[in-house]
N, CA, C and O atoms as a CHARMM CRD file, in Angstrom:
* protein
*
  308
    1    1 ILE  N     38.09400   5.22200 112.49200 PROA 1      0.00000
    2    1 ILE  CA    36.69600   5.60000 112.48600 PROA 1      0.00000
    3    1 ILE  C     36.00700   5.01900 113.71400 PROA 1      0.00000
    4    1 ILE  O     35.14000   5.66900 114.29800 PROA 1      0.00000
    5    2 ASN  N     36.37700   3.81300 114.11300 PROA 2      0.00000
    6    2 ASN  CA    35.69100   3.15900 115.21700 PROA 2      0.00000
    7    2 ASN  C     35.84900   3.88500 116.54900 PROA 2      0.00000
    8    2 ASN  O     34.89600   3.96400 117.32400 PROA 2      0.00000
    9    3 ASN  N     37.04400   4.41800 116.82600 PROA 3      0.00000
   10    3 ASN  CA    37.25000   5.02300 118.13900 PROA 3      0.00000
   11    3 ASN  C     37.61000   6.50800 118.09000 PROA 3      0.00000
   12    3 ASN  O     37.75100   7.13400 119.14000 PROA 3      0.00000
   13    4 GLY  N     37.75900   7.07500 116.91800 PROA 4      0.00000
   14    4 GLY  CA    38.06600   8.48900 116.78300 PROA 4      0.00000
   15    4 GLY  C     39.52300   8.84900 117.01700 PROA 4      0.00000
   16    4 GLY  O     39.88100  10.02500 116.95500 PROA 4      0.00000
   17    5 ALA  N     40.37000   7.86300 117.28500 PROA 5      0.00000
   18    5 ALA  CA    41.79300   8.14300 117.50800 PROA 5      0.00000
   19    5 ALA  C     42.43700   8.63000 116.21300 PROA 5      0.00000
   20    5 ALA  O     42.14600   8.12400 115.12900 PROA 5      0.00000
   21    6 ARG  N     43.30500   9.60900 116.34400 PROA 6      0.00000
   22    6 ARG  CA    44.07500  10.10600 115.20200 PROA 6      0.00000
   23    6 ARG  C     45.54300   9.90100 115.52900 PROA 6      0.00000
   24    6 ARG  O     45.99000  10.18800 116.63900 PROA 6      0.00000
   25    7 PHE  N     46.27700   9.41000 114.56800 PROA 7      0.00000
   26    7 PHE  CA    47.69700   9.19900 114.79100 PROA 7      0.00000
   27    7 PHE  C     48.44900   9.30900 113.48200 PROA 7      0.00000
   28    7 PHE  O     47.88200   9.16400 112.39900 PROA 7      0.00000
   29    8 THR  N     49.72200   9.56500 113.60600 PROA 8      0.00000
   30    8 THR  CA    50.59800   9.66100 112.44700 PROA 8      0.00000
   31    8 THR  C     51.59500   8.52500 112.52100 PROA 8      0.00000
   32    8 THR  O     52.16300   8.26000 113.58100 PROA 8      0.00000
   33    9 THR  N     51.80900   7.86200 111.42200 PROA 9      0.00000
   34    9 THR  CA    52.77700   6.77400 111.35500 PROA 9      0.00000
   35    9 THR  C     53.35300   6.74100 109.95000 PROA 9      0.00000
   36    9 THR  O     53.15200   7.68200 109.18200 PROA 9      0.00000
   37   10 TYR  N     54.03800   5.71800 109.61000 PROA 10     0.00000
   38   10 TYR  CA    54.63400   5.58300 108.28800 PROA 10     0.00000
   39   10 TYR  C     54.05800   4.34700 107.60800 PROA 10     0.00000
   40   10 TYR  O     53.44000   3.50100 108.25500 PROA 10     0.00000
   41   11 ALA  N     54.26200   4.25200 106.32300 PROA 11     0.00000
   42   11 ALA  CA    53.75100   3.10400 105.56800 PROA 11     0.00000
   43   11 ALA  C     54.90400   2.36600 104.91100 PROA 11     0.00000
   44   11 ALA  O     55.87000   2.96800 104.44300 PROA 11     0.00000
   45   12 ILE  N     54.77700   1.06200 104.88900 PROA 12     0.00000
   46   12 ILE  CA    55.72400   0.19900 104.18600 PROA 12     0.00000
   47   12 ILE  C     54.90400  -0.62000 103.20500 PROA 12     0.00000
   48   12 ILE  O     53.92700  -1.26100 103.59100 PROA 12     0.00000
   49   13 GLY  N     55.28900  -0.60100 101.95900 PROA 13     0.00000
   50   13 GLY  CA    54.57400  -1.38600 100.95800 PROA 13     0.00000
   51   13 GLY  C     54.65700  -2.87100 101.27200 PROA 13     0.00000
   52   13 GLY  O     55.64600  -3.34800 101.82700 PROA 13     0.00000
   53   14 GLY  N     53.61700  -3.58500 100.91300 PROA 14     0.00000
   54   14 GLY  CA    53.58800  -5.02300 101.15700 PROA 14     0.00000
   55   14 GLY  C     52.89400  -5.74100 100.02700 PROA 14     0.00000
   56   14 GLY  O     52.68200  -5.18200  98.95000 PROA 14     0.00000
   57   15 GLU  N     52.54400  -6.98400 100.28200 PROA 15     0.00000
   58   15 GLU  CA    51.81700  -7.77300  99.29900 PROA 15     0.00000
   59   15 GLU  C     50.44400  -7.15600  99.06600 PROA 15     0.00000
   60   15 GLU  O     49.90500  -6.48000  99.94200 PROA 15     0.00000
   61   16 ALA  N     49.89300  -7.38300  97.90800 PROA 16     0.00000
   62   16 ALA  CA    48.55400  -6.87500  97.58900 PROA 16     0.00000
   63   16 ALA  C     47.50500  -7.81000  98.18200 PROA 16     0.00000
   64   16 ALA  O     46.71500  -8.41700  97.45900 PROA 16     0.00000
   65   17 SER  N     47.51100  -7.91500  99.50800 PROA 17     0.00000
   66   17 SER  CA    46.61800  -8.84700 100.19900 PROA 17     0.00000
   67   17 SER  C     45.34000  -8.18300 100.68300 PROA 17     0.00000
   68   17 SER  O     44.39100  -8.87200 101.05700 PROA 17     0.00000
   69   18 GLY  N     45.30100  -6.84800 100.68200 PROA 18     0.00000
   70   18 GLY  CA    44.14400  -6.14500 101.21500 PROA 18     0.00000
   71   18 GLY  C     44.22700  -5.93100 102.71600 PROA 18     0.00000
   72   18 GLY  O     43.31100  -5.35400 103.30200 PROA 18     0.00000
   73   19 GLU  N     45.29600  -6.37900 103.34900 PROA 19     0.00000
   74   19 GLU  CA    45.44900  -6.21200 104.78900 PROA 19     0.00000
   75   19 GLU  C     46.20800  -4.93700 105.11200 PROA 19     0.00000
   76   19 GLU  O     47.13600  -4.54400 104.40400 PROA 19     0.00000
   77   20 ILE  N     45.79200  -4.30100 106.19800 PROA 20     0.00000
   78   20 ILE  CA    46.51800  -3.17800 106.77400 PROA 20     0.00000
   79   20 ILE  C     47.04100  -3.68400 108.10700 PROA 20     0.00000
   80   20 ILE  O     46.27000  -4.20300 108.91400 PROA 20     0.00000
   81   21 CYS  N     48.31400  -3.54500 108.34700 PROA 21     0.00000
   82   21 CYS  CA    48.91700  -4.04100 109.58400 PROA 21     0.00000
   83   21 CYS  C     49.54400  -2.86900 110.32500 PROA 21     0.00000
   84   21 CYS  O     50.48500  -2.24700 109.83200 PROA 21     0.00000
   85   22 LEU  N     49.02800  -2.57400 111.49400 PROA 22     0.00000
   86   22 LEU  CA    49.59900  -1.51400 112.32200 PROA 22     0.00000
   87   22 LEU  C     50.59800  -2.14200 113.28100 PROA 22     0.00000
   88   22 LEU  O     50.29200  -3.13300 113.94400 PROA 22     0.00000
   89   23 ASN  N     51.77800  -1.57200 113.35300 PROA 23     0.00000
   90   23 ASN  CA    52.82100  -2.07600 114.24000 PROA 23     0.00000
   91   23 ASN  C     53.25900  -0.98700 115.20200 PROA 23     0.00000
   92   23 ASN  O     52.90600   0.18000 115.03100 PROA 23     0.00000
   93   24 GLY  N     54.01400  -1.36200 116.19500 PROA 24     0.00000
   94   24 GLY  CA    54.54800  -0.40000 117.15300 PROA 24     0.00000
   95   24 GLY  C     53.44800   0.29200 117.93800 PROA 24     0.00000
   96   24 GLY  O     52.40700  -0.30000 118.22300 PROA 24     0.00000
   97   25 ALA  N     53.68500   1.55000 118.28300 PROA 25     0.00000
   98   25 ALA  CA    52.73000   2.30600 119.09600 PROA 25     0.00000
   99   25 ALA  C     51.37900   2.44900 118.40900 PROA 25     0.00000
  100   25 ALA  O     50.34600   2.44400 119.07800 PROA 25     0.00000
  101   26 ALA  N     51.37000   2.57800 117.07800 PROA 26     0.00000
  102   26 ALA  CA    50.10800   2.72400 116.34600 PROA 26     0.00000
  103   26 ALA  C     49.21500   1.50200 116.52300 PROA 26     0.00000
  104   26 ALA  O     47.99100   1.61900 116.46800 PROA 26     0.00000
  105   27 ALA  N     49.81100   0.33600 116.73400 PROA 27     0.00000
  106   27 ALA  CA    49.03900  -0.90200 116.87800 PROA 27     0.00000
  107   27 ALA  C     48.14000  -0.87300 118.10900 PROA 27     0.00000
  108   27 ALA  O     47.16500  -1.62200 118.17600 PROA 27     0.00000
  109   28 ARG  N     48.44700  -0.03500 119.06600 PROA 28     0.00000
  110   28 ARG  CA    47.62900   0.03600 120.27900 PROA 28     0.00000
  111   28 ARG  C     46.41100   0.94200 120.09900 PROA 28     0.00000
  112   28 ARG  O     45.57000   1.04100 120.99300 PROA 28     0.00000
  113   29 LEU  N     46.31800   1.59900 118.94800 PROA 29     0.00000
  114   29 LEU  CA    45.24200   2.55700 118.71700 PROA 29     0.00000
  115   29 LEU  C     44.09600   2.00500 117.87600 PROA 29     0.00000
  116   29 LEU  O     43.10100   2.69800 117.66400 PROA 29     0.00000
  117   30 ALA  N     44.21700   0.78700 117.40100 PROA 30     0.00000
  118   30 ALA  CA    43.15300   0.17700 116.60300 PROA 30     0.00000
  119   30 ALA  C     43.17700  -1.32700 116.84400 PROA 30     0.00000
  120   30 ALA  O     44.20800  -1.90000 117.19600 PROA 30     0.00000
  121   31 ALA  N     42.03700  -1.94400 116.64900 PROA 31     0.00000
  122   31 ALA  CA    41.92400  -3.39300 116.83400 PROA 31     0.00000
  123   31 ALA  C     41.56200  -4.05600 115.51400 PROA 31     0.00000
  124   31 ALA  O     41.02400  -3.41200 114.61300 PROA 31     0.00000
  125   32 LYS  N     41.85800  -5.33000 115.40700 PROA 32     0.00000
  126   32 LYS  CA    41.51200  -6.08100 114.20500 PROA 32     0.00000
  127   32 LYS  C     40.02400  -5.91400 113.92700 PROA 32     0.00000
  128   32 LYS  O     39.19300  -6.07500 114.82100 PROA 32     0.00000
  129   33 GLY  N     39.69900  -5.59000 112.68700 PROA 33     0.00000
  130   33 GLY  CA    38.30600  -5.40000 112.29700 PROA 33     0.00000
  131   33 GLY  C     37.83800  -3.95500 112.34100 PROA 33     0.00000
  132   33 GLY  O     36.77500  -3.63900 111.80700 PROA 33     0.00000
  133   34 ASP  N     38.61500  -3.06300 112.97100 PROA 34     0.00000
  134   34 ASP  CA    38.24800  -1.64600 113.00200 PROA 34     0.00000
  135   34 ASP  C     38.31000  -1.05300 111.60000 PROA 34     0.00000
  136   34 ASP  O     39.16700  -1.41900 110.79500 PROA 34     0.00000
  137   35 ALA  N     37.40100  -0.14400 111.32100 PROA 35     0.00000
  138   35 ALA  CA    37.45500   0.62500 110.07400 PROA 35     0.00000
  139   35 ALA  C     38.36900   1.81600 110.32000 PROA 35     0.00000
  140   35 ALA  O     38.23100   2.50800 111.32900 PROA 35     0.00000
  141   36 ILE  N     39.30000   2.05900 109.40800 PROA 36     0.00000
  142   36 ILE  CA    40.20000   3.20000 109.53900 PROA 36     0.00000
  143   36 ILE  C     40.23300   3.97300 108.22900 PROA 36     0.00000
  144   36 ILE  O     39.93000   3.42600 107.16900 PROA 36     0.00000
  145   37 MET  N     40.59600   5.23100 108.30600 PROA 37     0.00000
  146   37 MET  CA    40.84500   6.04700 107.11500 PROA 37     0.00000
  147   37 MET  C     42.34500   6.24200 107.02200 PROA 37     0.00000
  148   37 MET  O     43.01500   6.46600 108.03100 PROA 37     0.00000
  149   38 VAL  N     42.86600   6.15800 105.82300 PROA 38     0.00000
  150   38 VAL  CA    44.29900   6.34600 105.61000 PROA 38     0.00000
  151   38 VAL  C     44.49900   7.55600 104.71700 PROA 38     0.00000
  152   38 VAL  O     43.91400   7.64700 103.63700 PROA 38     0.00000
  153   39 LEU  N     45.31400   8.47100 105.16500 PROA 39     0.00000
  154   39 LEU  CA    45.70900   9.63100 104.36900 PROA 39     0.00000
  155   39 LEU  C     47.19900   9.48900 104.13600 PROA 39     0.00000
  156   39 LEU  O     47.97300   9.36700 105.08600 PROA 39     0.00000
  157   40 SER  N     47.59600   9.50400 102.90200 PROA 40     0.00000
  158   40 SER  CA    49.03100   9.43600 102.61600 PROA 40     0.00000
  159   40 SER  C     49.42500  10.64000 101.78100 PROA 40     0.00000
  160   40 SER  O     48.59300  11.26000 101.11900 PROA 40     0.00000
  161   41 TYR  N     50.67200  10.94900 101.82300 PROA 41     0.00000
  162   41 TYR  CA    51.16200  12.07400 101.03800 PROA 41     0.00000
  163   41 TYR  C     52.55300  11.74800 100.52700 PROA 41     0.00000
  164   41 TYR  O     53.20900  10.81700 100.99600 PROA 41     0.00000
  165   42 CYS  N     52.98000  12.52700  99.56900 PROA 42     0.00000
  166   42 CYS  CA    54.32100  12.35500  99.02200 PROA 42     0.00000
  167   42 CYS  C     54.88100  13.72400  98.67600 PROA 42     0.00000
  168   42 CYS  O     54.14700  14.70200  98.53500 PROA 42     0.00000
  169   43 TYR  N     56.15700  13.76600  98.54600 PROA 43     0.00000
  170   43 TYR  CA    56.83400  14.98000  98.10800 PROA 43     0.00000
  171   43 TYR  C     57.11500  14.86000  96.62100 PROA 43     0.00000
  172   43 TYR  O     57.54600  13.81100  96.14200 PROA 43     0.00000
  173   44 VAL  N     56.87200  15.93300  95.90000 PROA 44     0.00000
  174   44 VAL  CA    57.18400  15.94900  94.47200 PROA 44     0.00000
  175   44 VAL  C     58.03500  17.18100  94.17800 PROA 44     0.00000
  176   44 VAL  O     57.91800  18.20900  94.84500 PROA 44     0.00000
  177   45 GLU  N     58.87400  17.05800  93.19100 PROA 45     0.00000
  178   45 GLU  CA    59.70800  18.18100  92.76200 PROA 45     0.00000
  179   45 GLU  C     58.82900  19.23700  92.09100 PROA 45     0.00000
  180   45 GLU  O     57.72900  18.92700  91.63400 PROA 45     0.00000
  181   46 ASP  N     59.30200  20.46400  92.03100 PROA 46     0.00000
  182   46 ASP  CA    58.53400  21.55800  91.43500 PROA 46     0.00000
  183   46 ASP  C     58.05100  21.22800  90.03000 PROA 46     0.00000
  184   46 ASP  O     56.90000  21.50100  89.68600 PROA 46     0.00000
  185   47 ASP  N     58.92200  20.64400  89.21900 PROA 47     0.00000
  186   47 ASP  CA    58.52300  20.34700  87.84100 PROA 47     0.00000
  187   47 ASP  C     57.46200  19.25300  87.76900 PROA 47     0.00000
  188   47 ASP  O     56.70300  19.20200  86.80200 PROA 47     0.00000
  189   48 GLU  N     57.39200  18.38000  88.76900 PROA 48     0.00000
  190   48 GLU  CA    56.36800  17.33700  88.81200 PROA 48     0.00000
  191   48 GLU  C     55.04500  17.86400  89.37500 PROA 48     0.00000
  192   48 GLU  O     53.97500  17.37200  89.01600 PROA 48     0.00000
  193   49 ALA  N     55.11900  18.85200  90.24500 PROA 49     0.00000
  194   49 ALA  CA    53.93700  19.34400  90.95400 PROA 49     0.00000
  195   49 ALA  C     52.87800  19.90700  90.01500 PROA 49     0.00000
  196   49 ALA  O     51.68600  19.81500  90.30900 PROA 49     0.00000
  197   50 HSD  N     53.28400  20.48200  88.90500 PROA 50     0.00000
  198   50 HSD  CA    52.32800  21.08600  87.97100 PROA 50     0.00000
  199   50 HSD  C     51.42100  20.04500  87.32100 PROA 50     0.00000
  200   50 HSD  O     50.30100  20.36800  86.92300 PROA 50     0.00000
  201   51 ASN  N     51.87900  18.82300  87.21000 PROA 51     0.00000
  202   51 ASN  CA    51.08600  17.76100  86.58300 PROA 51     0.00000
  203   51 ASN  C     50.60900  16.71800  87.57700 PROA 51     0.00000
  204   51 ASN  O     50.02000  15.71100  87.18300 PROA 51     0.00000
  205   52 PHE  N     50.85700  16.94400  88.86400 PROA 52     0.00000
  206   52 PHE  CA    50.47900  15.96800  89.89000 PROA 52     0.00000
  207   52 PHE  C     49.01400  16.14700  90.26300 PROA 52     0.00000
  208   52 PHE  O     48.56400  17.26800  90.50000 PROA 52     0.00000
  209   53 THR  N     48.27800  15.05900  90.31500 PROA 53     0.00000
  210   53 THR  CA    46.86700  15.10200  90.68900 PROA 53     0.00000
  211   53 THR  C     46.62500  14.18500  91.88200 PROA 53     0.00000
  212   53 THR  O     46.77900  12.97000  91.75500 PROA 53     0.00000
  213   54 PRO  N     46.24800  14.73400  93.04300 PROA 54     0.00000
  214   54 PRO  CA    45.92500  13.88400  94.19100 PROA 54     0.00000
  215   54 PRO  C     44.70400  13.02500  93.87400 PROA 54     0.00000
  216   54 PRO  O     43.84600  13.42800  93.08900 PROA 54     0.00000
  217   55 LYS  N     44.62700  11.84900  94.47800 PROA 55     0.00000
  218   55 LYS  CA    43.51600  10.93200  94.22400 PROA 55     0.00000
  219   55 LYS  C     42.82000  10.54600  95.51800 PROA 55     0.00000
  220   55 LYS  O     43.43800  10.48100  96.58100 PROA 55     0.00000
  221   56 LEU  N     41.54600  10.29700  95.40900 PROA 56     0.00000
  222   56 LEU  CA    40.77800   9.65100  96.46600 PROA 56     0.00000
  223   56 LEU  C     40.55900   8.21700  96.00800 PROA 56     0.00000
  224   56 LEU  O     40.14000   7.97700  94.87500 PROA 56     0.00000
  225   57 VAL  N     40.84300   7.27200  96.88600 PROA 57     0.00000
  226   57 VAL  CA    40.67700   5.86300  96.54900 PROA 57     0.00000
  227   57 VAL  C     39.68900   5.26400  97.54100 PROA 57     0.00000
  228   57 VAL  O     39.87600   5.35900  98.75400 PROA 57     0.00000
  229   58 TYR  N     38.65300   4.65700  97.02400 PROA 58     0.00000
  230   58 TYR  CA    37.62200   4.03300  97.84700 PROA 58     0.00000
  231   58 TYR  C     37.77700   2.52300  97.75700 PROA 58     0.00000
  232   58 TYR  O     38.05700   1.98000  96.68800 PROA 58     0.00000
  233   59 VAL  N     37.59200   1.84900  98.88900 PROA 59     0.00000
  234   59 VAL  CA    37.73400   0.39500  98.93100 PROA 59     0.00000
  235   59 VAL  C     36.49300  -0.23400  99.54700 PROA 59     0.00000
  236   59 VAL  O     35.70600   0.43400 100.21800 PROA 59     0.00000
  237   60 ASP  N     36.33500  -1.53300  99.30600 PROA 60     0.00000
  238   60 ASP  CA    35.22000  -2.26200  99.91000 PROA 60     0.00000
  239   60 ASP  C     35.66500  -2.87700 101.24300 PROA 60     0.00000
  240   60 ASP  O     36.74700  -2.56300 101.73900 PROA 60     0.00000
  241   61 ALA  N     34.84500  -3.74000 101.81300 PROA 61     0.00000
  242   61 ALA  CA    35.13500  -4.34400 103.11400 PROA 61     0.00000
  243   61 ALA  C     36.39400  -5.20400 103.10300 PROA 61     0.00000
  244   61 ALA  O     36.97100  -5.47200 104.15700 PROA 61     0.00000
  245   62 LYS  N     36.82300  -5.63600 101.92400 PROA 62     0.00000
  246   62 LYS  CA    38.04600  -6.44100 101.81500 PROA 62     0.00000
  247   62 LYS  C     39.23100  -5.60700 101.32100 PROA 62     0.00000
  248   62 LYS  O     40.26500  -6.15300 100.93700 PROA 62     0.00000
  249   63 ASN  N     39.07400  -4.30000 101.33300 PROA 63     0.00000
  250   63 ASN  CA    40.09800  -3.34400 100.88900 PROA 63     0.00000
  251   63 ASN  C     40.43700  -3.45500  99.41300 PROA 63     0.00000
  252   63 ASN  O     41.52100  -3.05000  98.99500 PROA 63     0.00000
  253   64 ALA  N     39.53100  -3.99300  98.62700 PROA 64     0.00000
  254   64 ALA  CA    39.70700  -3.99100  97.17300 PROA 64     0.00000
  255   64 ALA  C     39.24000  -2.63300  96.65400 PROA 64     0.00000
  256   64 ALA  O     38.19900  -2.12900  97.07600 PROA 64     0.00000
  257   65 ILE  N     40.00100  -2.04800  95.75000 PROA 65     0.00000
  258   65 ILE  CA    39.65000  -0.72900  95.21900 PROA 65     0.00000
  259   65 ILE  C     38.34900  -0.81500  94.43200 PROA 65     0.00000
  260   65 ILE  O     38.21200  -1.63200  93.52100 PROA 65     0.00000
  261   66 THR  N     37.39500   0.04400  94.79800 PROA 66     0.00000
  262   66 THR  CA    36.11200   0.09600  94.09400 PROA 66     0.00000
  263   66 THR  C     35.99200   1.34200  93.23100 PROA 66     0.00000
  264   66 THR  O     35.24900   1.35700  92.25000 PROA 66     0.00000
  265   67 GLU  N     36.73100   2.39300  93.60200 PROA 67     0.00000
  266   67 GLU  CA    36.66100   3.64000  92.84500 PROA 67     0.00000
  267   67 GLU  C     37.90200   4.47100  93.13300 PROA 67     0.00000
  268   67 GLU  O     38.43800   4.44300  94.24100 PROA 67     0.00000
  269   68 SER  N     38.34200   5.19600  92.14600 PROA 68     0.00000
  270   68 SER  CA    39.46200   6.11600  92.29000 PROA 68     0.00000
  271   68 SER  C     39.14000   7.34000  91.44900 PROA 68     0.00000
  272   68 SER  O     38.78700   7.21500  90.27600 PROA 68     0.00000
  273   69 LYS  N     39.26100   8.52400  92.04300 PROA 69     0.00000
  274   69 LYS  CA    38.97300   9.73700  91.28200 PROA 69     0.00000
  275   69 LYS  C     39.86600  10.86800  91.76200 PROA 69     0.00000
  276   69 LYS  O     40.34000  10.85600  92.89800 PROA 69     0.00000
  277   70 PRO  N     40.09100  11.84000  90.89700 PROA 70     0.00000
  278   70 PRO  CA    40.90600  12.99200  91.30800 PROA 70     0.00000
  279   70 PRO  C     40.27000  13.70500  92.49900 PROA 70     0.00000
  280   70 PRO  O     39.06600  13.96300  92.49900 PROA 70     0.00000
  281   71 ALA  N     41.06300  14.01900  93.50000 PROA 71     0.00000
  282   71 ALA  CA    40.54600  14.65000  94.71600 PROA 71     0.00000
  283   71 ALA  C     39.91100  15.99800  94.42900 PROA 71     0.00000
  284   71 ALA  O     38.91700  16.35200  95.06400 PROA 71     0.00000
  285   72 VAL  N     40.44900  16.74900  93.50400 PROA 72     0.00000
  286   72 VAL  CA    39.92500  18.08100  93.20800 PROA 72     0.00000
  287   72 VAL  C     38.50500  17.99900  92.67000 PROA 72     0.00000
  288   72 VAL  O     37.67600  18.84500  93.00600 PROA 72     0.00000
  289   73 GLU  N     38.20300  17.00300  91.84400 PROA 73     0.00000
  290   73 GLU  CA    36.84800  16.84700  91.31400 PROA 73     0.00000
  291   73 GLU  C     35.85700  16.44600  92.39800 PROA 73     0.00000
  292   73 GLU  O     34.66100  16.70800  92.26500 PROA 73     0.00000
  293   74 ALA  N     36.32800  15.81900  93.46400 PROA 74     0.00000
  294   74 ALA  CA    35.44600  15.33600  94.52200 PROA 74     0.00000
  295   74 ALA  C     35.03000  16.44000  95.48400 PROA 74     0.00000
  296   74 ALA  O     34.08200  16.26300  96.24900 PROA 74     0.00000
  297   75 ILE  N     35.72000  17.57200  95.45800 PROA 75     0.00000
  298   75 ILE  CA    35.43100  18.66900  96.37700 PROA 75     0.00000
  299   75 ILE  C     34.49300  19.65900  95.69700 PROA 75     0.00000
  300   75 ILE  O     34.86600  20.26900  94.69500 PROA 75     0.00000
  301   76 PRO  N     33.27400  19.82900  96.22800 PROA 76     0.00000
  302   76 PRO  CA    32.35100  20.79000  95.61000 PROA 76     0.00000
  303   76 PRO  C     32.78400  22.22400  95.91300 PROA 76     0.00000
  304   76 PRO  O     33.01500  22.57800  97.06900 PROA 76     0.00000
  305   77 PHE  N     32.89200  23.03500  94.88100 PROA 77     0.00000
  306   77 PHE  CA    33.26300  24.44400  95.05600 PROA 77     0.00000
  307   77 PHE  C     32.07000  25.32300  94.80200 PROA 77     0.00000
  308   77 PHE  O     32.17200  26.54600  94.89700 PROA 77     0.00000
């Protein structure tokens, strides 16, 4: 959000510390303290897809989850 850079990288699960750590080439695109948006996705099998609900997760300044809701409900139609 701070600089408008868009990049694609991968995620590795870590401790529930609230920290986001960018490594490699992605690390050059953001600085400590920058606000970023994270979009993640997963692959699901056909039988799972019918019951799968994408979520929007909102966090505070310390990356603690403040709200989570189904993405479809968040989009006004």
